[in-house]
N, C-alpha and C positions, 0 to 999 in steps of 0.2 A: 504494500500500500504506500502511495506517495505521501510524504509528510505534508502537513498543513502549514499555511502561513502562520508565523509566530510573531507576536508583538511583545517586546520586553520593555518595561518601564524602568528607567534609571532611578533607583531609590537608595542605592548604597553609596556612601561618601567615597568609598574606595574607587568607584567607577567615574566619579565626577572629574572632569578635566582630562580624561583619557582619550586618546585618538580613537576614532571609529574603527580603523583597520586593526589596531592592536586589540581592541575589545572583541571584534569578531574572530580574530585569530585564536584568542584564548577560549571563547565560548564554543566555536565550531572546530574543536580539536581534530576531528576526523576529515575535515575538508581541506584539500590542497590550497596552498597560498594563492596560486594563480587563479583558482576559481573564485576565491573570496574577493580579490581585487577586480575580477571581471564583473561580478554581480554588482559591485559598488559603481564601477564605471558605467554600466548599462542602466543604472537607476533602479535596479531591482531591490536594493536596500534603501529604505526611506526612514528619515527621522522627522517625526511630527508631520508625516504625510508629504514631505518634500524631498526631492533629490538632494544628495549631500556629497561632498568630497571626502576622500579617504582620510584627510588630515583634520577633519572636524573634531573639535573637543566636546565631549559629551557634557550635558548640563543636567542638574537635578530635575527630574520629572520628564525628561525626554522620552518619547515613545519610539523605540527602534523596531521597524518592521523588517523581519528576516524572512525571505522567500523560502518556499519548499526546495530542499536540496537533496538529491538522491546521492548517497555516498556508499562507498564500499567499506566494510569493516576492516580496520587496520589490524595487521598482525601485531600482537603485543610485543613490546620492546624486550628483547632478551640480550642483556649486556654480559659479555664475557668478563671473567674476573680480571684479566689483564687490562681491559678498557676501564673498568671501575678504578683500578689502582692508578692507571695513567691519569684519569680525571682528578682524583683526589691528590695525587702527587704534583699536579700542575697548579695547585692553588698557591697564589702568592700572598694573599691577605684575605681575611674574613672577619666580619663583625656582625652585629645584629641587623644591619641594613643591606649589606652587599658582599659579594665574593669577587675578587679579581683573580682571573686565571692567566697563566702563561700558556695560551692555547697552542697545541701542537699543529704543525702544518699538515694539511690533508684531512683534518676533521672539520666538517662544516659546522657553522654555528647553529643551524636549525635544519630540520628535515624539509624535503621538497618533493616534487613529483617523482624524482628518481631515487630519493633517499628516504628510508624508513624513519631515520632519526638523525639528529645532530647533537651538538654539545648540550643545548638547553634541554632537550628531551631526555638525554642521558643523565643530566644533573637532577632533573625532577624525579627520575626513576631511582637514582642512587640515594637521594635524600627523602624519597617518598613524600614529596611536597609539590603539588601542581601550581602553586602560586609564584614560583620562581619565574622571572622574566628577563630576557635580554635587554640591557640598557642601550646597546648600540651593536654594530656588526663590523666584522672584518672578513676579508675574503677567505674562502676555504683553504687556499694554498698559502695564505699569510699566517705566520705564527706571531705570538706575543700577547700583549695586554688585552683582555676582554672582560667586561664587567657584567655580572648577573645580579639583579636586584631580588631581594627576598620578599618584598611586598609592594603593593600598589603605591604607597606613600613614597618610599625611597625611589621607586621607578619614576614617579613624577618629578622628584627632585633632580635626579641625574639627567633625565631627558631635557629639563628646563636648562640645565647647565650647558648641555650640548647644543641645544637650540640657540641659546644666547651667545654661543662661541666663547664661553668662559672656561674652556678646558684647554690644557696644553697637551699636544700630541706629537711625540717624537718617534720617528722610525729610523731603522738602519737598513741599508741594502747594499748589494754589490751591483754596479752597473758595468755594461760592456764598454770597453774603450776608455780613453783618457778624457776627463772633464777639462774644459778650457779655462775655468775660473775656480778658484778655491771657494769663493762664496758666490752664490747666485740666487736671486729671488725671481721666481717665474710667475708671471701674472698672465695666464691664458685661459680664456673661457672654454668650458667643456660642455659637450652635448652628447646625450645618449642616442643610440640608433641601433637598428637591427640589420644584420647582414642578410643577404638574399636567402641564406639557409636558416634564418631565424635566430641566430645567436645574438645576444645583447652585448653591445660594446660601447665604448666612449671615444670621442675624437675631439681635437681642438677645433673650435668653430666660433666665429664672431657672434653667432646668434645663440650660443650656449650660455650657461650660468657662470658667473664670475668664480674664479678659483685662484688661490695663491699658495705656492709651496716655496719654502726657503731651503736651499741645498747647501751643504758644507762638506768639503772633502776631509775624510778621516785618514786615508792612506791610499797611495797609488801603487799599482803593480804594472807589469808590462802590458797586460791585455785587458785590465779592468781597474775599477776604482771603488774603494770602500767609502760609502757615503752616509751622511745623516740628512734626514728630511724633517722639517718642521711644518706641520699642516696648519694653515690659517683658515681653511674651509674644509668641509668634509664631503667632497664630491666622490661619486663612485669611481674607483680605479685612478684617483687623482695623481698619486705619486707615479704610478706606472705610465700614465699617458704623458704627464709633464716631463718625466725623465726621457721617454722616447722622443718627445718633441725637441729635446736638446741634442738629439743624436746619440743618446746613450740609454738604450732600453735596459731593463733589469735582467740580470743573469737568470736564466731559467724561466723567463716569461714566454710561454707558448702562445699567449694571446696577442701580445704586442711586440714580441721580439722574434727570435729565430724559432721555427718549429722543429728544427733538426738538431738543436744544440744537445750537448752531452751532459748537461747539469740535471740532477735528479729532482730538483724542486725549485720553486720560485724563491729567490733569495731576497725576501722582504720580511722584516720583523718589526712589530710594534714594540719599541723598546721602553718608552716612558709615557706615563699618563698621569696628569695631576689636575685637581680642581678643588673648589671649596663647596661643600654641600651642607646646608643647615648649620653653618658656623664650624663645621668640621673640615679640616684640611686633609685631603687625601693625595698621596704621592706614591705611585707604583713604578717599579722598575723590573722588567722581565729580561733576564740575561739571555744572550743568544744560545741556542742549543748546540750541542756537540756536532750535529749534522751540518749546521751553517759554518761553524768554526773549521770543520774539516774541509769544507768546500773552499773556504778562504785560504787555508794552508796550501791547497793545490794551486790556487790562482797565484798566490805569492811566490810559489816555486816556478811559475812560468806556464802553468796549464792555461789553455785558451778555451774557456767554457762560455757557452751562450745559452 
């Protein structure tokens, strides 16, 4: 039997101020993300009988109309012991409000159409708590600082900090070739687009959204440069595209660099993250993993990896 239209009234203070898309992602746990965003765009989700954008902040008393959605039952998450141990061992910091992880490369932050689960679903399973939420995102192939909030209140706090750009984000990466300046501030607008085969990508485009990345050389090798990047905006793939636009794609970047390179992973790591939340000062540092350090040792010895 097809599910019926459902109308939910926002009466819980924990839901007030929450983005509509995040609310639906939590409530409709068995529905793929792509489907949720599609029904919002098509106007099938209504708030107070009106079409609404995905970034709308819910208010007390809002009536959210959720259309009937036929879903397949998801296979229960079964975490192997080594993955549980990996997740717990990657915790940098934890208090009553949030957890900061040094996320391993290759582990997606959330499940999707081709993934049964990601880090956030695994953390909920490990802790037996469905209220945990991602505060932000980093690419699956990027390692480093990632914050998970333990409740709606701390999630709102952290998201406001990110929205107001009151957060310091520093990355380390290895770029192909020699950089021509020790310090360089790149201000180039970025635009999302789809390839003819449907893959989502980002390019420098005058009609895109403003983006700024400050680069600094840490160390030079014969065929690559060890770099630091400070983000002033948080656009998708910002460091990867800005670095490529300077003529120096990131080592191991199959999307924006060489598809035939010999590097086993994207050499991009979220090193430091800091902000002030509710008068509490948070400053996190995630050391580079041995896998990245081993890659740099090869590069330093003269290996030409792309």
